[in-house]
C-alpha positions as CSV (number, residue, x, y, z in Angstrom):
1,X,-0.1,0.1,-0.1
2,X,1.3,3.5,-0.9
3,X,2.4,5.4,2.1
4,X,1.0,8.7,0.4
5,X,-2.8,8.4,-0.1
6,X,-5.8,10.3,-0.7
7,X,-7.8,10.8,2.6
8,X,-10.9,13.1,3.3
9,X,-12.1,13.5,6.9
10,X,-15.8,12.8,7.2
11,X,-16.3,16.5,8.5
12,X,-14.8,17.8,5.4
13,X,-16.5,15.4,3.1
14,X,-19.9,16.5,4.0
15,X,-19.2,20.0,3.0
16,X,-17.6,19.3,-0.1
17,X,-19.1,19.6,-3.6
18,X,-18.9,17.0,-6.2
19,X,-16.4,19.1,-8.3
20,X,-13.9,19.7,-5.3
21,X,-11.3,16.9,-5.0
22,X,-10.7,15.3,-1.6
23,X,-7.0,16.4,-0.2
24,X,-3.9,14.2,-0.4
25,X,-2.6,13.4,2.7
26,X,1.2,12.7,2.5
27,X,3.4,10.7,4.4
28,X,6.3,13.2,5.9
29,X,8.9,10.2,5.7
30,X,8.1,9.4,2.0
31,X,8.0,13.1,1.1
32,X,11.6,13.6,2.8
33,X,12.9,10.4,0.9
34,X,11.6,11.9,-2.5
35,X,13.5,15.2,-1.8
36,X,16.6,13.6,-1.0
37,X,16.5,11.5,-4.2
38,X,15.8,14.3,-6.2
39,X,18.2,16.5,-4.9
40,X,21.0,14.0,-5.0
41,X,20.5,13.1,-8.5
42,X,20.6,16.9,-9.2
43,X,23.9,17.2,-7.2
44,X,25.4,14.3,-9.3
45,X,24.4,16.2,-12.6
46,X,25.7,19.7,-11.6
47,X,28.9,18.1,-10.1
48,X,29.8,17.2,-13.6
49,X,28.9,20.7,-14.9
50,X,30.8,22.3,-12.1
51,X,34.0,20.3,-12.6
52,X,33.7,20.9,-16.6
53,X,33.5,24.8,-15.9
54,X,36.3,24.9,-13.3
55,X,38.5,22.6,-15.5
56,X,37.9,24.4,-18.6
57,X,41.3,26.0,-19.2
58,X,42.9,22.5,-18.6
59,X,40.4,20.8,-20.8
60,X,41.2,23.4,-23.5
61,X,44.9,22.4,-23.5
62,X,44.1,18.5,-23.5
63,X,41.5,18.4,-26.2
64,X,42.0,21.6,-28.2
65,X,45.7,22.3,-28.6
66,X,46.4,25.9,-29.7
67,X,48.9,28.6,-29.2
68,X,46.0,30.9,-28.2
69,X,44.5,30.4,-24.9
70,X,41.5,32.3,-25.8
71,X,40.6,30.1,-28.6
72,X,41.3,27.1,-26.2
73,X,38.9,28.5,-23.8
74,X,36.3,29.3,-26.6
75,X,36.5,25.8,-27.9
76,X,36.0,24.4,-24.3
77,X,32.8,26.4,-23.8
78,X,31.7,25.6,-27.2
79,X,31.6,21.9,-26.2
80,X,30.0,23.0,-23.0
81,X,27.2,25.0,-24.9
82,X,26.6,22.1,-27.5
83,X,25.3,20.0,-24.6
84,X,22.7,22.7,-24.1
85,X,21.6,22.5,-27.9
86,X,20.4,19.1,-27.5
87,X,18.5,19.6,-24.4
88,X,15.4,20.5,-25.9
89,X,15.5,17.2,-27.8
90,X,15.9,15.3,-24.4
91,X,13.0,17.6,-23.0
92,X,10.8,16.5,-25.9
93,X,11.3,12.9,-25.5
94,X,11.7,12.6,-21.6
95,X,9.1,15.1,-20.8
96,X,6.2,13.6,-22.5
97,X,7.5,10.1,-21.7
98,X,7.3,11.3,-17.9
99,X,3.7,12.3,-18.5
100,X,2.9,9.0,-19.9
101,X,4.6,6.2,-18.1
102,X,5.5,8.2,-14.8
103,X,8.2,10.6,-13.3
104,X,10.1,8.0,-11.3
105,X,11.0,5.8,-14.3
106,X,12.3,8.7,-16.5
107,X,14.3,10.1,-13.7
108,X,16.0,6.7,-13.2
109,X,16.9,6.6,-16.9
110,X,18.1,10.1,-17.1
111,X,20.4,9.4,-14.1
112,X,21.9,6.2,-15.9
113,X,22.6,8.3,-18.9
114,X,24.0,11.4,-17.1
115,X,26.4,9.0,-15.0
116,X,27.4,7.2,-18.2
117,X,28.2,10.3,-20.3
118,X,30.3,11.8,-17.3
119,X,32.3,8.8,-16.8
120,X,32.9,8.4,-20.4
121,X,34.7,11.9,-20.5
122,X,37.3,10.6,-17.8
123,X,38.2,7.8,-20.1
124,X,38.8,9.8,-23.5
125,X,42.3,9.9,-24.7
126,X,43.9,13.4,-25.2
127,X,44.4,15.0,-28.7
128,X,48.2,14.1,-28.4
129,X,47.1,10.4,-28.3
130,X,44.4,10.1,-30.9
131,X,44.3,13.4,-32.6
132,X,40.9,14.8,-33.9
133,X,39.3,11.9,-32.4
134,X,39.7,13.2,-28.9
135,X,37.5,16.4,-29.3
136,X,35.0,14.4,-31.4
137,X,34.4,11.9,-28.5
138,X,34.3,14.8,-26.0
139,X,31.6,16.4,-27.9
140,X,29.8,12.9,-28.2
141,X,29.9,12.4,-24.4
142,X,28.7,15.9,-23.6
143,X,25.7,15.4,-26.1
144,X,24.8,12.3,-24.2
145,X,24.9,14.3,-21.0
146,X,23.0,17.2,-22.6
147,X,20.1,14.9,-24.0
148,X,19.6,13.1,-20.5
149,X,19.8,16.7,-18.7
150,X,16.6,17.6,-21.0
151,X,14.5,15.4,-18.7
152,X,16.5,16.1,-15.3
153,X,15.5,19.4,-13.9
154,X,11.9,19.2,-15.0
155,X,11.3,15.9,-13.8
156,X,13.0,16.5,-10.4
157,X,11.1,19.7,-9.7
158,X,8.0,18.1,-10.8
159,X,8.6,15.1,-8.5
160,X,9.0,17.2,-5.6
161,X,6.2,19.6,-6.3
162,X,3.8,16.9,-6.6
163,X,4.9,15.1,-3.3
164,X,5.0,18.3,-1.4
165,X,2.1,19.6,0.8
166,X,0.6,23.2,-0.7
167,X,1.9,25.1,2.2
168,X,5.5,23.8,2.2
169,X,6.2,23.4,-1.5
170,X,8.7,26.3,-1.5
171,X,10.5,25.0,1.2
172,X,10.8,21.5,0.0
173,X,11.4,22.4,-3.5
174,X,14.2,24.7,-2.6
175,X,16.2,21.6,-1.5
176,X,16.6,20.7,-5.2
177,X,18.8,23.7,-5.8
178,X,20.4,22.8,-2.4
179,X,21.7,19.6,-4.3
180,X,22.7,21.6,-7.3
181,X,24.9,23.8,-5.2
182,X,26.3,21.0,-3.1
183,X,27.3,19.2,-6.6
184,X,29.1,22.5,-7.7
185,X,30.8,22.8,-4.5
186,X,32.1,19.2,-4.5
187,X,33.1,19.6,-8.0
188,X,34.6,23.2,-7.4
189,X,36.4,21.8,-4.1
190,X,37.9,18.6,-5.7
191,X,39.4,20.7,-8.4
192,X,40.8,23.3,-6.0
193,X,42.2,20.5,-4.0
194,X,43.7,18.9,-7.0
195,X,45.2,22.2,-8.2
196,X,46.8,23.0,-5.0
197,X,48.3,19.3,-4.6
198,X,49.2,18.5,-8.4
199,X,51.6,20.1,-10.6
200,X,50.5,21.8,-13.7
201,X,51.9,18.8,-15.9
202,X,50.2,16.2,-13.7
203,X,46.8,18.1,-13.7
204,X,46.9,18.2,-17.4
205,X,48.2,14.6,-18.1
206,X,45.9,12.6,-15.6
207,X,44.5,14.7,-12.7
208,X,41.7,16.2,-14.6
209,X,40.1,12.8,-15.2
210,X,39.6,12.1,-11.5
211,X,36.4,14.1,-11.1
212,X,34.7,12.5,-14.1
213,X,35.5,9.1,-13.1
214,X,33.9,9.6,-9.8
215,X,30.5,10.1,-11.6
216,X,30.3,6.4,-11.8
217,X,29.7,5.4,-8.4
218,X,27.8,8.5,-7.8
219,X,25.3,7.6,-10.3
220,X,24.9,4.1,-8.9
221,X,24.1,5.6,-5.4
222,X,21.7,8.2,-7.1
223,X,19.9,5.4,-9.3
224,X,19.3,3.3,-6.1
225,X,17.7,6.0,-4.5
226,X,15.6,6.8,-7.2
227,X,14.5,3.4,-8.0
228,X,13.2,3.0,-4.1
229,X,10.7,5.7,-4.8
230,X,6.9,5.5,-5.4
231,X,5.1,7.4,-8.2
232,X,3.9,10.8,-7.0
233,X,0.2,10.9,-5.8
234,X,-0.7,13.5,-8.4
235,X,0.6,11.4,-11.4
236,X,-1.2,8.1,-9.9
237,X,-4.3,10.1,-9.6
238,X,-4.0,11.2,-13.4
239,X,-3.2,7.7,-14.4
240,X,-6.4,6.5,-13.0
241,X,-8.5,8.4,-15.2
242,X,-6.9,7.2,-18.4
243,X,-7.3,3.7,-20.1
244,X,-4.5,1.1,-19.2
245,X,-2.9,3.8,-16.8
246,X,-1.2,5.5,-19.7
247,X,-2.4,9.2,-20.1
248,X,-1.6,10.2,-23.5
249,X,-1.3,13.8,-24.5
250,X,0.1,14.7,-27.9
251,X,3.3,16.8,-28.0
252,X,1.5,19.6,-29.9
253,X,-0.9,20.1,-27.1
254,X,2.0,20.6,-24.7
255,X,3.2,23.6,-26.7
256,X,0.0,25.0,-28.5
257,X,-2.3,24.4,-25.4
258,X,0.2,25.9,-23.0
259,X,1.7,28.7,-24.9
260,X,1.1,31.4,-22.5
261,X,2.6,29.4,-19.5
262,X,5.5,28.3,-21.8
263,X,6.3,31.9,-22.6
264,X,6.4,32.7,-18.7
265,X,8.5,29.7,-18.4
266,X,10.9,30.8,-20.8
267,X,11.3,34.3,-19.3
268,X,11.5,33.0,-15.8
269,X,14.2,30.4,-16.5
270,X,16.1,32.8,-18.9
271,X,16.8,35.2,-15.9
272,X,17.3,32.3,-13.6
273,X,19.9,30.6,-15.8
274,X,21.7,33.4,-17.3
275,X,22.6,34.6,-13.8
276,X,23.1,31.1,-12.5
277,X,25.7,30.2,-15.3
278,X,27.3,33.7,-15.1
279,X,28.0,33.6,-11.6
280,X,28.8,29.7,-10.9
281,X,30.3,28.6,-14.3
282,X,31.7,31.8,-16.1
283,X,33.0,33.7,-13.3
284,X,35.8,31.3,-12.2
285,X,37.2,31.5,-15.9
286,X,36.7,35.3,-15.8
287,X,38.5,35.8,-12.8
288,X,41.4,33.6,-14.2
289,X,41.4,34.5,-17.9
290,X,40.2,38.1,-18.2
291,X,41.3,39.6,-14.7
292,X,44.5,37.2,-14.2
293,X,43.4,36.3,-10.7
294,X,45.0,33.4,-9.0
295,X,43.3,30.4,-10.1
296,X,43.2,28.8,-6.7
297,X,42.0,32.0,-4.8
298,X,39.3,32.6,-7.3
299,X,37.9,29.1,-6.8
300,X,37.9,29.5,-3.2
301,X,36.0,32.7,-3.4
302,X,33.3,31.1,-5.5
303,X,33.2,28.2,-3.1
304,X,32.7,30.5,-0.2
305,X,29.8,32.2,-2.1
306,X,28.2,29.0,-3.0
307,X,28.5,28.1,0.6
308,X,26.6,31.1,1.7
309,X,24.0,30.4,-0.7
310,X,23.5,26.9,0.6
311,X,22.8,28.3,4.0
312,X,20.3,30.6,2.7
313,X,18.7,28.6,0.3
314,X,16.1,26.7,2.6
315,X,15.3,29.7,4.7
316,X,14.4,31.9,1.4
317,X,12.4,28.8,0.2
318,X,10.5,28.8,3.5
319,X,10.1,32.7,2.7
320,X,8.3,31.9,-0.5
321,X,5.6,29.8,1.3
322,X,4.9,32.9,3.4
323,X,5.0,35.8,1.3
324,X,4.9,34.3,-2.1
325,X,7.1,33.3,-5.1
326,X,6.5,36.5,-7.0
327,X,7.7,38.8,-4.3
328,X,10.9,36.8,-3.9
329,X,11.7,36.5,-7.7
330,X,10.8,40.0,-8.4
331,X,13.5,41.0,-5.8
332,X,16.1,39.2,-7.5
333,X,15.2,40.8,-10.8
334,X,15.4,44.2,-9.4
335,X,18.7,43.3,-7.7
336,X,20.4,42.2,-10.6
337,X,19.2,45.1,-12.6
338,X,20.4,47.8,-10.1
339,X,23.5,45.9,-8.7
340,X,25.0,44.1,-11.5
341,X,27.4,47.1,-12.6
342,X,28.5,47.8,-9.1
343,X,28.9,44.2,-8.1
344,X,31.2,43.8,-11.3
345,X,33.1,46.8,-10.7
346,X,34.1,45.4,-7.1
347,X,34.9,42.0,-8.7
348,X,37.2,44.0,-11.3
349,X,39.0,45.9,-8.3
350,X,40.7,42.8,-7.7
351,X,41.3,42.7,-3.8
352,X,40.1,39.5,-2.3
353,X,37.8,41.5,-0.1
354,X,36.4,43.4,-3.1
355,X,35.8,40.2,-5.1
356,X,34.3,38.3,-2.2
357,X,31.7,41.2,-1.6
358,X,30.9,41.5,-5.3
359,X,30.4,37.7,-5.8
360,X,28.6,37.6,-2.6
361,X,26.2,40.1,-3.5
362,X,25.5,38.3,-6.6
363,X,25.0,35.0,-5.2
364,X,22.5,36.2,-2.5
365,X,20.4,37.9,-5.4
366,X,20.8,34.5,-7.2
367,X,19.2,32.7,-4.3
368,X,15.8,34.5,-4.9
369,X,15.7,32.3,-7.9
370,X,17.3,29.3,-6.7
371,X,14.9,28.9,-3.9
372,X,11.8,30.0,-5.7
373,X,11.9,28.5,-9.3
374,X,11.7,24.7,-8.2
375,X,8.1,25.3,-6.8
376,X,7.2,28.3,-9.2
377,X,7.8,26.5,-12.4
378,X,5.9,23.3,-12.0
379,X,3.0,25.4,-11.0
380,X,2.7,26.9,-14.3
381,X,1.2,23.7,-15.9
382,X,-1.6,21.2,-15.2
383,X,-0.7,17.7,-14.0
384,X,-1.2,15.9,-17.4
385,X,1.2,17.8,-19.2
386,X,3.5,19.3,-16.4
387,X,6.4,17.2,-17.1
388,X,6.5,17.5,-20.7
389,X,5.4,21.3,-21.2
390,X,8.1,22.2,-18.3
391,X,10.8,20.1,-20.0
392,X,10.2,22.0,-23.3
393,X,10.0,25.5,-22.0
394,X,12.9,24.9,-19.4
395,X,15.2,23.3,-21.8
396,X,14.4,25.9,-24.8
397,X,15.2,28.8,-22.6
398,X,18.3,27.1,-21.1
399,X,19.7,26.1,-24.5
400,X,19.3,29.4,-26.1
401,X,20.3,31.7,-23.3
402,X,21.5,30.0,-19.9
403,X,24.1,27.2,-21.3
404,X,25.3,29.7,-23.9
405,X,26.0,32.4,-21.5
406,X,29.9,31.7,-20.8
407,X,30.4,31.2,-24.7
408,X,28.4,34.4,-25.6
409,X,30.0,36.5,-22.9
410,X,33.6,35.4,-23.6
411,X,33.0,36.2,-27.4
412,X,31.3,39.6,-26.6
413,X,34.3,40.7,-24.4
414,X,36.6,39.5,-27.3
415,X,34.7,41.6,-29.9
416,X,34.3,44.8,-27.9
417,X,36.9,44.9,-25.3
418,X,34.4,45.8,-23.0
419,X,35.1,44.0,-19.3
420,X,31.6,45.1,-18.2
421,X,29.8,42.7,-20.7
422,X,28.7,40.2,-17.9
423,X,26.9,43.0,-15.9
424,X,25.2,44.2,-19.0
425,X,24.2,40.7,-20.0
426,X,22.5,40.0,-16.3
427,X,20.7,43.4,-16.6
428,X,19.0,42.5,-19.8
429,X,17.9,39.0,-18.3
430,X,16.7,40.9,-15.3
431,X,14.4,43.0,-17.5
432,X,12.9,40.0,-19.3
433,X,12.4,38.1,-15.9
434,X,10.8,41.0,-14.2
435,X,8.2,41.1,-17.1
436,X,7.5,37.3,-16.6
437,X,7.1,37.7,-12.9
438,X,4.6,40.7,-13.8
439,X,2.5,38.4,-15.7
440,X,2.8,35.4,-13.6
441,X,0.1,34.2,-11.2
442,X,0.9,33.3,-7.5
443,X,1.0,29.7,-6.5
444,X,2.2,29.7,-3.0
445,X,0.0,27.8,-0.6
446,X,-2.5,26.6,-3.5
447,X,-2.9,23.2,-5.2
448,X,-0.9,22.6,-8.2
449,X,-3.3,23.1,-11.4
450,X,-5.1,19.6,-12.2
451,X,-4.1,18.1,-8.5
452,X,-6.0,17.6,-5.7
453,X,-5.1,19.9,-2.5
454,X,-2.2,18.5,-0.6
455,X,-1.7,18.4,3.2
456,X,1.0,17.0,5.4
457,X,0.4,14.1,7.2
458,X,1.4,14.1,11.0
459,X,3.1,10.9,11.1
460,X,3.8,7.8,8.8
461,X,1.4,5.2,8.3
């Protein structure tokens, strides 16, 4: 028997109309297990993305030999961006599949593919060994990662949102991005330790492989946790309405039938991911490559910022349950619009204190998005198309704007010579995100569209 069941007290049932569904009473233990499994899988995924970003300079030397360091970095970030270009394809495959066969099965599959792609990168010979085959294999592994990631975030956020009680969805959803930050910190921390302990030659010849090879056992652990989970109550209820427990919704309906919500999703994800990738993926390379900042110290600053963000994450998530998602996201947009230039000027000043203050300010503003989006985005769509529509909207936006951020900003700086380009890019994203917030409907404390109200049980069955 499922530990998350639909229960209606007799006193409530008497007063309910036929159109009002009975509330879902969730088992707190099962909810915690669902949150842990989703967050750990997200941590494993972003461990790889963090590592790739932080060893970008080394990967450029290994796979793209050239006398021009800027060309190497651009080639490495080009492979990084290529993974994002196939994410919409993954979203169009895994999202509708998750609405048809279930969230849990698809999340297990994406975990397998992500771990395999990451592990494979650690096994690829260098350019010096096999020539042009090396960057081709790197690109192939990145495409596998990107395709699997197309179903990861939307599925994980949907999974937590559909398990969470309505009044705690913001707090519980914030742990998904807590996992993201934990993955980033683990990846960056490992690179920092290797950079400090290994010589430059050792890091280039074999040391860079270690973080990628770790993905194998991490993926097995994440897969085990996800396979132990049951399907979400919202999906189970939706499946009961359809013949053979297979709700079928055409891909076209997921787009044309949800165009307004999809546009809001694209706008919200744009500001979320441009600022996220700017701070956590691009800034380490900006500090080293553009400002000639000491590599180890730069990584330590980013690690400190992410640690502060992790501490703030659940508190801001809980705040969204009290004051709403819209005010918190709007605060982040206004902050990036007003403070991006001052923060980058502080970073460019170069001293450790100034860099820490500038990065810290951007990090705390980013928490407004990382804490609110996992609960706000799933609430844009009804249950029967939630996974599919969210996967499409999320991945289209990330592919066009988020994942390309390091590549585009590096190219803009190279073309214009203007070192303030990162600030201008974040400000433009904040304007678009602000418009999306203005048009979205508040979802805090309310049932997900198409789902019954969800309340927390007092104890496990």
